mmCIF file of the N, C-alpha and C atoms, coordinates in Angstrom:
data_MODEL
# 
_entry.id   MODEL 
# 
loop_
_atom_site.group_PDB 
_atom_site.id 
_atom_site.type_symbol 
_atom_site.label_atom_id 
_atom_site.label_alt_id 
_atom_site.label_comp_id 
_atom_site.label_asym_id 
_atom_site.label_entity_id 
_atom_site.label_seq_id 
_atom_site.pdbx_PDB_ins_code 
_atom_site.Cartn_x 
_atom_site.Cartn_y 
_atom_site.Cartn_z 
_atom_site.occupancy 
_atom_site.B_iso_or_equiv 
_atom_site.pdbx_formal_charge 
_atom_site.auth_seq_id 
_atom_site.auth_comp_id 
_atom_site.auth_asym_id 
_atom_site.auth_atom_id 
_atom_site.pdbx_PDB_model_num 
ATOM 1   N N  . UNK A 1 1  ? 0.849   -1.176 0.000   1.00 0.00 ? 1  UNK A N  1 
ATOM 2   C CA . UNK A 1 1  ? 0.000   0.000  0.000   1.00 0.00 ? 1  UNK A CA 1 
ATOM 3   C C  . UNK A 1 1  ? 0.894   1.239  0.000   1.00 0.00 ? 1  UNK A C  1 
ATOM 4   N N  . UNK A 1 2  ? 0.696   2.126  -0.956  1.00 0.00 ? 2  UNK A N  1 
ATOM 5   C CA . UNK A 1 2  ? 1.505   3.349  -0.975  1.00 0.00 ? 2  UNK A CA 1 
ATOM 6   C C  . UNK A 1 2  ? 1.141   4.267  0.184   1.00 0.00 ? 2  UNK A C  1 
ATOM 7   N N  . UNK A 1 3  ? 2.070   5.136  0.513   1.00 0.00 ? 3  UNK A N  1 
ATOM 8   C CA . UNK A 1 3  ? 1.844   6.073  1.608   1.00 0.00 ? 3  UNK A CA 1 
ATOM 9   C C  . UNK A 1 3  ? 0.813   7.117  1.187   1.00 0.00 ? 3  UNK A C  1 
ATOM 10  N N  . UNK A 1 4  ? -0.184  7.314  2.045   1.00 0.00 ? 4  UNK A N  1 
ATOM 11  C CA . UNK A 1 4  ? -1.245  8.278  1.746   1.00 0.00 ? 4  UNK A CA 1 
ATOM 12  C C  . UNK A 1 4  ? -0.810  9.668  2.194   1.00 0.00 ? 4  UNK A C  1 
ATOM 13  N N  . UNK A 1 5  ? -1.129  10.697 1.413   1.00 0.00 ? 5  UNK A N  1 
ATOM 14  C CA . UNK A 1 5  ? -0.751  12.065 1.779   1.00 0.00 ? 5  UNK A CA 1 
ATOM 15  C C  . UNK A 1 5  ? -1.758  12.693 2.742   1.00 0.00 ? 5  UNK A C  1 
ATOM 16  N N  . UNK A 1 6  ? -1.349  13.768 3.378   1.00 0.00 ? 6  UNK A N  1 
ATOM 17  C CA . UNK A 1 6  ? -2.268  14.576 4.183   1.00 0.00 ? 6  UNK A CA 1 
ATOM 18  C C  . UNK A 1 6  ? -3.105  15.395 3.212   1.00 0.00 ? 6  UNK A C  1 
ATOM 19  N N  . UNK A 1 7  ? -4.429  15.263 3.297   1.00 0.00 ? 7  UNK A N  1 
ATOM 20  C CA . UNK A 1 7  ? -5.328  15.959 2.391   1.00 0.00 ? 7  UNK A CA 1 
ATOM 21  C C  . UNK A 1 7  ? -6.427  16.649 3.175   1.00 0.00 ? 7  UNK A C  1 
ATOM 22  N N  . UNK A 1 8  ? -7.030  17.647 2.560   1.00 0.00 ? 8  UNK A N  1 
ATOM 23  C CA . UNK A 1 8  ? -8.198  18.285 3.173   1.00 0.00 ? 8  UNK A CA 1 
ATOM 24  C C  . UNK A 1 8  ? -9.443  17.494 2.777   1.00 0.00 ? 8  UNK A C  1 
ATOM 25  N N  . UNK A 1 9  ? -10.522 17.727 3.488   1.00 0.00 ? 9  UNK A N  1 
ATOM 26  C CA . UNK A 1 9  ? -11.775 17.069 3.159   1.00 0.00 ? 9  UNK A CA 1 
ATOM 27  C C  . UNK A 1 9  ? -12.250 17.418 1.759   1.00 0.00 ? 9  UNK A C  1 
ATOM 28  N N  . UNK A 1 10 ? -12.045 18.667 1.352   1.00 0.00 ? 10 UNK A N  1 
ATOM 29  C CA . UNK A 1 10 ? -12.463 19.101 0.010   1.00 0.00 ? 10 UNK A CA 1 
ATOM 30  C C  . UNK A 1 10 ? -11.691 18.343 -1.074  1.00 0.00 ? 10 UNK A C  1 
ATOM 31  N N  . UNK A 1 11 ? -10.394 18.099 -0.853  1.00 0.00 ? 11 UNK A N  1 
ATOM 32  C CA . UNK A 1 11 ? -9.600  17.349 -1.828  1.00 0.00 ? 11 UNK A CA 1 
ATOM 33  C C  . UNK A 1 11 ? -10.070 15.897 -1.917  1.00 0.00 ? 11 UNK A C  1 
ATOM 34  N N  . UNK A 1 12 ? -10.415 15.311 -0.785  1.00 0.00 ? 12 UNK A N  1 
ATOM 35  C CA . UNK A 1 12 ? -10.901 13.931 -0.772  1.00 0.00 ? 12 UNK A CA 1 
ATOM 36  C C  . UNK A 1 12 ? -12.241 13.842 -1.495  1.00 0.00 ? 12 UNK A C  1 
ATOM 37  N N  . UNK A 1 13 ? -13.136 14.780 -1.235  1.00 0.00 ? 13 UNK A N  1 
ATOM 38  C CA . UNK A 1 13 ? -14.450 14.794 -1.888  1.00 0.00 ? 13 UNK A CA 1 
ATOM 39  C C  . UNK A 1 13 ? -14.287 14.958 -3.398  1.00 0.00 ? 13 UNK A C  1 
ATOM 40  N N  . UNK A 1 14 ? -13.401 15.861 -3.809  1.00 0.00 ? 14 UNK A N  1 
ATOM 41  C CA . UNK A 1 14 ? -13.170 16.088 -5.237  1.00 0.00 ? 14 UNK A CA 1 
ATOM 42  C C  . UNK A 1 14 ? -12.632 14.817 -5.912  1.00 0.00 ? 14 UNK A C  1 
ATOM 43  N N  . UNK A 1 15 ? -11.725 14.114 -5.242  1.00 0.00 ? 15 UNK A N  1 
ATOM 44  C CA . UNK A 1 15 ? -11.153 12.894 -5.801  1.00 0.00 ? 15 UNK A CA 1 
ATOM 45  C C  . UNK A 1 15 ? -12.198 11.782 -5.879  1.00 0.00 ? 15 UNK A C  1 
ATOM 46  N N  . UNK A 1 16 ? -13.027 11.661 -4.852  1.00 0.00 ? 16 UNK A N  1 
ATOM 47  C CA . UNK A 1 16 ? -14.083 10.648 -4.892  1.00 0.00 ? 16 UNK A CA 1 
ATOM 48  C C  . UNK A 1 16 ? -15.126 10.982 -5.957  1.00 0.00 ? 16 UNK A C  1 
ATOM 49  N N  . UNK A 1 17 ? -15.346 12.271 -6.224  1.00 0.00 ? 17 UNK A N  1 
ATOM 50  C CA . UNK A 1 17 ? -16.230 12.671 -7.334  1.00 0.00 ? 17 UNK A CA 1 
ATOM 51  C C  . UNK A 1 17 ? -15.685 12.147 -8.657  1.00 0.00 ? 17 UNK A C  1 
ATOM 52  N N  . UNK A 1 18 ? -14.379 12.245 -8.839  1.00 0.00 ? 18 UNK A N  1 
ATOM 53  C CA . UNK A 1 18 ? -13.734 11.743 -10.059 1.00 0.00 ? 18 UNK A CA 1 
ATOM 54  C C  . UNK A 1 18 ? -13.942 10.237 -10.179 1.00 0.00 ? 18 UNK A C  1 
ATOM 55  N N  . UNK A 1 19 ? -13.949 9.537  -9.042  1.00 0.00 ? 19 UNK A N  1 
ATOM 56  C CA . UNK A 1 19 ? -14.115 8.082  -9.031  1.00 0.00 ? 19 UNK A CA 1 
ATOM 57  C C  . UNK A 1 19 ? -15.571 7.637  -9.144  1.00 0.00 ? 19 UNK A C  1 
ATOM 58  N N  . UNK A 1 20 ? -16.496 8.581  -9.293  1.00 0.00 ? 20 UNK A N  1 
ATOM 59  C CA . UNK A 1 20 ? -17.884 8.236  -9.542  1.00 0.00 ? 20 UNK A CA 1 
ATOM 60  C C  . UNK A 1 20 ? -18.818 8.365  -8.349  1.00 0.00 ? 20 UNK A C  1 
ATOM 61  N N  . UNK A 1 21 ? -18.326 8.883  -7.243  1.00 0.00 ? 21 UNK A N  1 
ATOM 62  C CA . UNK A 1 21 ? -19.195 9.089  -6.082  1.00 0.00 ? 21 UNK A CA 1 
ATOM 63  C C  . UNK A 1 21 ? -19.984 10.381 -6.264  1.00 0.00 ? 21 UNK A C  1 
ATOM 64  N N  . UNK A 1 22 ? -21.209 10.388 -5.738  1.00 0.00 ? 22 UNK A N  1 
ATOM 65  C CA . UNK A 1 22 ? -22.105 11.534 -5.863  1.00 0.00 ? 22 UNK A CA 1 
ATOM 66  C C  . UNK A 1 22 ? -22.425 12.048 -4.472  1.00 0.00 ? 22 UNK A C  1 
ATOM 67  N N  . UNK A 1 23 ? -22.397 13.368 -4.325  1.00 0.00 ? 23 UNK A N  1 
ATOM 68  C CA . UNK A 1 23 ? -22.729 13.988 -3.042  1.00 0.00 ? 23 UNK A CA 1 
ATOM 69  C C  . UNK A 1 23 ? -24.233 13.886 -2.831  1.00 0.00 ? 23 UNK A C  1 
ATOM 70  N N  . UNK A 1 24 ? -24.633 13.232 -1.733  1.00 0.00 ? 24 UNK A N  1 
ATOM 71  C CA . UNK A 1 24 ? -26.042 13.041 -1.425  1.00 0.00 ? 24 UNK A CA 1 
ATOM 72  C C  . UNK A 1 24 ? -26.553 14.186 -0.561  1.00 0.00 ? 24 UNK A C  1 
ATOM 73  N N  . UNK A 1 25 ? -25.864 14.436 0.553   1.00 0.00 ? 25 UNK A N  1 
ATOM 74  C CA . UNK A 1 25 ? -26.279 15.517 1.444   1.00 0.00 ? 25 UNK A CA 1 
ATOM 75  C C  . UNK A 1 25 ? -25.116 15.914 2.330   1.00 0.00 ? 25 UNK A C  1 
ATOM 76  N N  . UNK A 1 26 ? -25.306 17.019 3.031   1.00 0.00 ? 26 UNK A N  1 
ATOM 77  C CA . UNK A 1 26 ? -24.295 17.506 3.959   1.00 0.00 ? 26 UNK A CA 1 
ATOM 78  C C  . UNK A 1 26 ? -24.986 17.958 5.234   1.00 0.00 ? 26 UNK A C  1 
ATOM 79  N N  . UNK A 1 27 ? -24.418 17.588 6.364   1.00 0.00 ? 27 UNK A N  1 
ATOM 80  C CA . UNK A 1 27 ? -24.914 18.019 7.655   1.00 0.00 ? 27 UNK A CA 1 
ATOM 81  C C  . UNK A 1 27 ? -23.720 18.551 8.444   1.00 0.00 ? 27 UNK A C  1 
ATOM 82  N N  . UNK A 1 28 ? -23.615 19.857 8.518   1.00 0.00 ? 28 UNK A N  1 
ATOM 83  C CA . UNK A 1 28 ? -22.443 20.470 9.163   1.00 0.00 ? 28 UNK A CA 1 
ATOM 84  C C  . UNK A 1 28 ? -21.210 20.225 8.318   1.00 0.00 ? 28 UNK A C  1 
ATOM 85  N N  . UNK A 1 29 ? -20.187 19.613 8.931   1.00 0.00 ? 29 UNK A N  1 
ATOM 86  C CA . UNK A 1 29 ? -18.960 19.343 8.190   1.00 0.00 ? 29 UNK A CA 1 
ATOM 87  C C  . UNK A 1 29 ? -18.903 17.901 7.688   1.00 0.00 ? 29 UNK A C  1 
ATOM 88  N N  . UNK A 1 30 ? -19.994 17.158 7.802   1.00 0.00 ? 30 UNK A N  1 
ATOM 89  C CA . UNK A 1 30 ? -20.049 15.778 7.345   1.00 0.00 ? 30 UNK A CA 1 
ATOM 90  C C  . UNK A 1 30 ? -20.767 15.726 5.998   1.00 0.00 ? 30 UNK A C  1 
ATOM 91  N N  . UNK A 1 31 ? -20.067 15.199 4.988   1.00 0.00 ? 31 UNK A N  1 
ATOM 92  C CA . UNK A 1 31 ? -20.619 15.101 3.634   1.00 0.00 ? 31 UNK A CA 1 
ATOM 93  C C  . UNK A 1 31 ? -20.835 13.626 3.315   1.00 0.00 ? 31 UNK A C  1 
ATOM 94  N N  . UNK A 1 32 ? -22.057 13.271 2.941   1.00 0.00 ? 32 UNK A N  1 
ATOM 95  C CA . UNK A 1 32 ? -22.393 11.898 2.595   1.00 0.00 ? 32 UNK A CA 1 
ATOM 96  C C  . UNK A 1 32 ? -22.270 11.724 1.090   1.00 0.00 ? 32 UNK A C  1 
ATOM 97  N N  . UNK A 1 33 ? -21.442 10.756 0.684   1.00 0.00 ? 33 UNK A N  1 
ATOM 98  C CA . UNK A 1 33 ? -21.233 10.442 -0.727  1.00 0.00 ? 33 UNK A CA 1 
ATOM 99  C C  . UNK A 1 33 ? -21.701 9.016  -0.979  1.00 0.00 ? 33 UNK A C  1 
ATOM 100 N N  . UNK A 1 34 ? -22.126 8.740  -2.210  1.00 0.00 ? 34 UNK A N  1 
ATOM 101 C CA . UNK A 1 34 ? -22.604 7.405  -2.532  1.00 0.00 ? 34 UNK A CA 1 
ATOM 102 C C  . UNK A 1 34 ? -22.248 7.072  -3.974  1.00 0.00 ? 34 UNK A C  1 
ATOM 103 N N  . UNK A 1 35 ? -21.890 5.793  -4.188  1.00 0.00 ? 35 UNK A N  1 
ATOM 104 C CA . UNK A 1 35 ? -21.681 5.240  -5.535  1.00 0.00 ? 35 UNK A CA 1 
ATOM 105 C C  . UNK A 1 35 ? -22.355 3.880  -5.542  1.00 0.00 ? 35 UNK A C  1 
ATOM 106 N N  . UNK A 1 36 ? -23.486 3.792  -6.210  1.00 0.00 ? 36 UNK A N  1 
ATOM 107 C CA . UNK A 1 36 ? -24.267 2.559  -6.188  1.00 0.00 ? 36 UNK A CA 1 
ATOM 108 C C  . UNK A 1 36 ? -24.824 2.334  -4.794  1.00 0.00 ? 36 UNK A C  1 
ATOM 109 N N  . UNK A 1 37 ? -24.526 1.176  -4.223  1.00 0.00 ? 37 UNK A N  1 
ATOM 110 C CA . UNK A 1 37 ? -25.005 0.873  -2.871  1.00 0.00 ? 37 UNK A CA 1 
ATOM 111 C C  . UNK A 1 37 ? -23.953 1.163  -1.811  1.00 0.00 ? 37 UNK A C  1 
ATOM 112 N N  . UNK A 1 38 ? -22.786 1.661  -2.225  1.00 0.00 ? 38 UNK A N  1 
ATOM 113 C CA . UNK A 1 38 ? -21.693 1.943  -1.286  1.00 0.00 ? 38 UNK A CA 1 
ATOM 114 C C  . UNK A 1 38 ? -21.719 3.420  -0.931  1.00 0.00 ? 38 UNK A C  1 
ATOM 115 N N  . UNK A 1 39 ? -21.778 3.704  0.362   1.00 0.00 ? 39 UNK A N  1 
ATOM 116 C CA . UNK A 1 39 ? -21.791 5.081  0.815   1.00 0.00 ? 39 UNK A CA 1 
ATOM 117 C C  . UNK A 1 39 ? -20.677 5.339  1.810   1.00 0.00 ? 39 UNK A C  1 
ATOM 118 N N  . UNK A 1 40 ? -20.344 6.596  2.008   1.00 0.00 ? 40 UNK A N  1 
ATOM 119 C CA . UNK A 1 40 ? -19.320 6.966  2.972   1.00 0.00 ? 40 UNK A CA 1 
ATOM 120 C C  . UNK A 1 40 ? -19.564 8.393  3.439   1.00 0.00 ? 40 UNK A C  1 
ATOM 121 N N  . UNK A 1 41 ? -19.028 8.702  4.604   1.00 0.00 ? 41 UNK A N  1 
ATOM 122 C CA . UNK A 1 41 ? -19.131 10.045 5.164   1.00 0.00 ? 41 UNK A CA 1 
ATOM 123 C C  . UNK A 1 41 ? -17.726 10.627 5.228   1.00 0.00 ? 41 UNK A C  1 
ATOM 124 N N  . UNK A 1 42 ? -17.542 11.789 4.605   1.00 0.00 ? 42 UNK A N  1 
ATOM 125 C CA . UNK A 1 42 ? -16.242 12.462 4.582   1.00 0.00 ? 42 UNK A CA 1 
ATOM 126 C C  . UNK A 1 42 ? -16.334 13.706 5.454   1.00 0.00 ? 42 UNK A C  1 
ATOM 127 N N  . UNK A 1 43 ? -15.351 13.878 6.316   1.00 0.00 ? 43 UNK A N  1 
ATOM 128 C CA . UNK A 1 43 ? -15.274 15.078 7.137   1.00 0.00 ? 43 UNK A CA 1 
ATOM 129 C C  . UNK A 1 43 ? -14.703 16.203 6.300   1.00 0.00 ? 43 UNK A C  1 
ATOM 130 N N  . UNK A 1 44 ? -15.394 17.291 6.205   1.00 0.00 ? 44 UNK A N  1 
ATOM 131 C CA . UNK A 1 44 ? -14.940 18.429 5.406   1.00 0.00 ? 44 UNK A CA 1 
ATOM 132 C C  . UNK A 1 44 ? -14.121 19.362 6.301   1.00 0.00 ? 44 UNK A C  1 
ATOM 133 N N  . UNK A 1 45 ? -12.923 18.902 6.688   1.00 0.00 ? 45 UNK A N  1 
ATOM 134 C CA . UNK A 1 45 ? -12.026 19.665 7.544   1.00 0.00 ? 45 UNK A CA 1 
ATOM 135 C C  . UNK A 1 45 ? -10.814 20.122 6.749   1.00 0.00 ? 45 UNK A C  1 
ATOM 136 N N  . UNK A 1 46 ? -10.009 21.005 7.352   1.00 0.00 ? 46 UNK A N  1 
ATOM 137 C CA . UNK A 1 46 ? -8.802  21.480 6.678   1.00 0.00 ? 46 UNK A CA 1 
ATOM 138 C C  . UNK A 1 46 ? -7.820  20.351 6.451   1.00 0.00 ? 46 UNK A C  1 
ATOM 139 N N  . UNK A 1 47 ? -7.707  19.428 7.409   1.00 0.00 ? 47 UNK A N  1 
ATOM 140 C CA . UNK A 1 47 ? -6.819  18.290 7.255   1.00 0.00 ? 47 UNK A CA 1 
ATOM 141 C C  . UNK A 1 47 ? -7.478  17.065 7.863   1.00 0.00 ? 47 UNK A C  1 
ATOM 142 N N  . UNK A 1 48 ? -7.526  15.990 7.086   1.00 0.00 ? 48 UNK A N  1 
ATOM 143 C CA . UNK A 1 48 ? -8.085  14.725 7.540   1.00 0.00 ? 48 UNK A CA 1 
ATOM 144 C C  . UNK A 1 48 ? -6.911  13.805 7.857   1.00 0.00 ? 48 UNK A C  1 
ATOM 145 N N  . UNK A 1 49 ? -6.953  13.137 9.007   1.00 0.00 ? 49 UNK A N  1 
ATOM 146 C CA . UNK A 1 49 ? -5.860  12.258 9.411   1.00 0.00 ? 49 UNK A CA 1 
ATOM 147 C C  . UNK A 1 49 ? -5.718  11.098 8.435   1.00 0.00 ? 49 UNK A C  1 
ATOM 148 N N  . UNK A 1 50 ? -4.495  10.607 8.309   1.00 0.00 ? 50 UNK A N  1 
ATOM 149 C CA . UNK A 1 50 ? -4.194  9.543  7.357   1.00 0.00 ? 50 UNK A CA 1 
ATOM 150 C C  . UNK A 1 50 ? -4.951  8.264  7.708   1.00 0.00 ? 50 UNK A C  1 
ATOM 151 N N  . UNK A 1 51 ? -5.073  7.951  8.989   1.00 0.00 ? 51 UNK A N  1 
ATOM 152 C CA . UNK A 1 51 ? -5.822  6.765  9.403   1.00 0.00 ? 51 UNK A CA 1 
ATOM 153 C C  . UNK A 1 51 ? -7.293  6.869  9.053   1.00 0.00 ? 51 UNK A C  1 
ATOM 154 N N  . UNK A 1 52 ? -7.842  8.069  9.162   1.00 0.00 ? 52 UNK A N  1 
ATOM 155 C CA . UNK A 1 52 ? -9.236  8.299  8.787   1.00 0.00 ? 52 UNK A CA 1 
ATOM 156 C C  . UNK A 1 52 ? -9.414  8.114  7.284   1.00 0.00 ? 52 UNK A C  1 
ATOM 157 N N  . UNK A 1 53 ? -8.469  8.609  6.508   1.00 0.00 ? 53 UNK A N  1 
ATOM 158 C CA . UNK A 1 53 ? -8.514  8.447  5.051   1.00 0.00 ? 53 UNK A CA 1 
ATOM 159 C C  . UNK A 1 53 ? -8.393  6.975  4.674   1.00 0.00 ? 53 UNK A C  1 
ATOM 160 N N  . UNK A 1 54 ? -7.512  6.240  5.342   1.00 0.00 ? 54 UNK A N  1 
ATOM 161 C CA . UNK A 1 54 ? -7.349  4.810  5.057   1.00 0.00 ? 54 UNK A CA 1 
ATOM 162 C C  . UNK A 1 54 ? -8.640  4.054  5.373   1.00 0.00 ? 54 UNK A C  1 
ATOM 163 N N  . UNK A 1 55 ? -9.284  4.387  6.478   1.00 0.00 ? 55 UNK A N  1 
ATOM 164 C CA . UNK A 1 55 ? -10.552 3.750  6.825   1.00 0.00 ? 55 UNK A CA 1 
ATOM 165 C C  . UNK A 1 55 ? -11.650 4.092  5.837   1.00 0.00 ? 55 UNK A C  1 
ATOM 166 N N  . UNK A 1 56 ? -11.638 5.318  5.361   1.00 0.00 ? 56 UNK A N  1 
ATOM 167 C CA . UNK A 1 56 ? -12.617 5.759  4.374   1.00 0.00 ? 56 UNK A CA 1 
ATOM 168 C C  . UNK A 1 56 ? -12.448 4.983  3.066   1.00 0.00 ? 56 UNK A C  1 
ATOM 169 N N  . UNK A 1 57 ? -11.206 4.790  2.642   1.00 0.00 ? 57 UNK A N  1 
ATOM 170 C CA . UNK A 1 57 ? -10.948 4.035  1.418   1.00 0.00 ? 57 UNK A CA 1 
ATOM 171 C C  . UNK A 1 57 ? -11.346 2.572  1.591   1.00 0.00 ? 57 UNK A C  1 
ATOM 172 N N  . UNK A 1 58 ? -11.090 2.013  2.768   1.00 0.00 ? 58 UNK A N  1 
ATOM 173 C CA . UNK A 1 58 ? -11.479 0.635  3.053   1.00 0.00 ? 58 UNK A CA 1 
ATOM 174 C C  . UNK A 1 58 ? -13.010 0.501  3.015   1.00 0.00 ? 58 UNK A C  1 
ATOM 175 N N  . UNK A 1 59 ? -13.702 1.494  3.561   1.00 0.00 ? 59 UNK A N  1 
ATOM 176 C CA . UNK A 1 59 ? -15.163 1.487  3.598   1.00 0.00 ? 59 UNK A CA 1 
ATOM 177 C C  . UNK A 1 59 ? -15.753 1.573  2.189   1.00 0.00 ? 59 UNK A C  1 
ATOM 178 N N  . UNK A 1 60 ? -15.131 2.336  1.317   1.00 0.00 ? 60 UNK A N  1 
ATOM 179 C CA . UNK A 1 60 ? -15.655 2.523  -0.037  1.00 0.00 ? 60 UNK A CA 1 
ATOM 180 C C  . UNK A 1 60 ? -15.216 1.433  -0.998  1.00 0.00 ? 60 UNK A C  1 
ATOM 181 N N  . UNK A 1 61 ? -14.191 0.661  -0.629  1.00 0.00 ? 61 UNK A N  1 
ATOM 182 C CA . UNK A 1 61 ? -13.691 -0.367 -1.532  1.00 0.00 ? 61 UNK A CA 1 
ATOM 183 C C  . UNK A 1 61 ? -12.771 0.172  -2.602  1.00 0.00 ? 61 UNK A C  1 
ATOM 184 N N  . UNK A 1 62 ? -12.263 1.373  -2.423  1.00 0.00 ? 62 UNK A N  1 
ATOM 185 C CA . UNK A 1 62 ? -11.339 1.995  -3.370  1.00 0.00 ? 62 UNK A CA 1 
ATOM 186 C C  . UNK A 1 62 ? -9.916  1.709  -2.900  1.00 0.00 ? 62 UNK A C  1 
ATOM 187 N N  . UNK A 1 63 ? -9.061  1.213  -3.792  1.00 0.00 ? 63 UNK A N  1 
ATOM 188 C CA . UNK A 1 63 ? -7.680  0.945  -3.411  1.00 0.00 ? 63 UNK A CA 1 
ATOM 189 C C  . UNK A 1 63 ? -6.904  2.262  -3.320  1.00 0.00 ? 63 UNK A C  1 
ATOM 190 N N  . UNK A 1 64 ? -5.819  2.236  -2.565  1.00 0.00 ? 64 UNK A N  1 
ATOM 191 C CA . UNK A 1 64 ? -4.993  3.427  -2.406  1.00 0.00 ? 64 UNK A CA 1 
ATOM 192 C C  . UNK A 1 64 ? -4.389  3.847  -3.740  1.00 0.00 ? 64 UNK A C  1 
ATOM 193 N N  . UNK A 1 65 ? -4.000  2.864  -4.560  1.00 0.00 ? 65 UNK A N  1 
ATOM 194 C CA . UNK A 1 65 ? -3.423  3.185  -5.868  1.00 0.00 ? 65 UNK A CA 1 
ATOM 195 C C  . UNK A 1 65 ? -4.441  3.876  -6.755  1.00 0.00 ? 65 UNK A C  1 
ATOM 196 N N  . UNK A 1 66 ? -5.665  3.368  -6.755  1.00 0.00 ? 66 UNK A N  1 
ATOM 197 C CA . UNK A 1 66 ? -6.744  3.965  -7.565  1.00 0.00 ? 66 UNK A CA 1 
ATOM 198 C C  . UNK A 1 66 ? -7.035  5.392  -7.087  1.00 0.00 ? 66 UNK A C  1 
ATOM 199 N N  . UNK A 1 67 ? -7.070  5.576  -5.777  1.00 0.00 ? 67 UNK A N  1 
ATOM 200 C CA . UNK A 1 67 ? -7.334  6.905  -5.207  1.00 0.00 ? 67 UNK A CA 1 
ATOM 201 C C  . UNK A 1 67 ? -6.226  7.887  -5.578  1.00 0.00 ? 67 UNK A C  1 
ATOM 202 N N  . UNK A 1 68 ? -4.969  7.455  -5.445  1.00 0.00 ? 68 UNK A N  1 
ATOM 203 C CA . UNK A 1 68 ? -3.842  8.348  -5.739  1.00 0.00 ? 68 UNK A CA 1 
ATOM 204 C C  . UNK A 1 68 ? -3.752  8.698  -7.227  1.00 0.00 ? 68 UNK A C  1 
ATOM 205 N N  . UNK A 1 69 ? -4.107  7.750  -8.101  1.00 0.00 ? 69 UNK A N  1 
ATOM 206 C CA . UNK A 1 69 ? -4.075  8.067  -9.543  1.00 0.00 ? 69 UNK A CA 1 
ATOM 207 C C  . UNK A 1 69 ? -5.186  9.048  -9.888  1.00 0.00 ? 69 UNK A C  1 
ATOM 208 N N  . UNK A 1 70 ? -6.358  8.943  -9.241  1.00 0.00 ? 70 UNK A N  1 
ATOM 209 C CA . UNK A 1 70 ? -7.439  9.912  -9.468  1.00 0.00 ? 70 UNK A CA 1 
ATOM 210 C C  . UNK A 1 70 ? -7.081  11.260 -8.873  1.00 0.00 ? 70 UNK A C  1 
ATOM 211 N N  . UNK A 1 71 ? -6.351  11.266 -7.760  1.00 0.00 ? 71 UNK A N  1 
ATOM 212 C CA . UNK A 1 71 ? -5.923  12.514 -7.126  1.00 0.00 ? 71 UNK A CA 1 
ATOM 213 C C  . UNK A 1 71 ? -4.954  13.263 -8.039  1.00 0.00 ? 71 UNK A C  1 
ATOM 214 N N  . UNK A 1 72 ? -4.097  12.541 -8.728  1.00 0.00 ? 72 UNK A N  1 
ATOM 215 C CA . UNK A 1 72 ? -3.099  13.153 -9.607  1.00 0.00 ? 72 UNK A CA 1 
ATOM 216 C C  . UNK A 1 72 ? -3.720  13.741 -10.868 1.00 0.00 ? 72 UNK A C  1 
ATOM 217 N N  . UNK A 1 73 ? -4.900  13.259 -11.254 1.00 0.00 ? 73 UNK A N  1 
ATOM 218 C CA . UNK A 1 73 ? -5.504  13.754 -12.507 1.00 0.00 ? 73 UNK A CA 1 
ATOM 219 C C  . UNK A 1 73 ? -6.312  15.022 -12.289 1.00 0.00 ? 73 UNK A C  1 
# 
């Protein structure tokens, strides 16, 4: 697994949008995204911890390599 970078919530949401996730709703700083039957909640903070990002990727079924290649585009 490649090393994950420190990212903001907005960067994570933008990258998941590229991967086909759609923003369903937002409540405060929590943004609910969904792709098919898989959903996730992203914290829209200035910096999201790496462990939180890893758990989010595990929850969505997106590999770190796939996420990083979408982040680079």
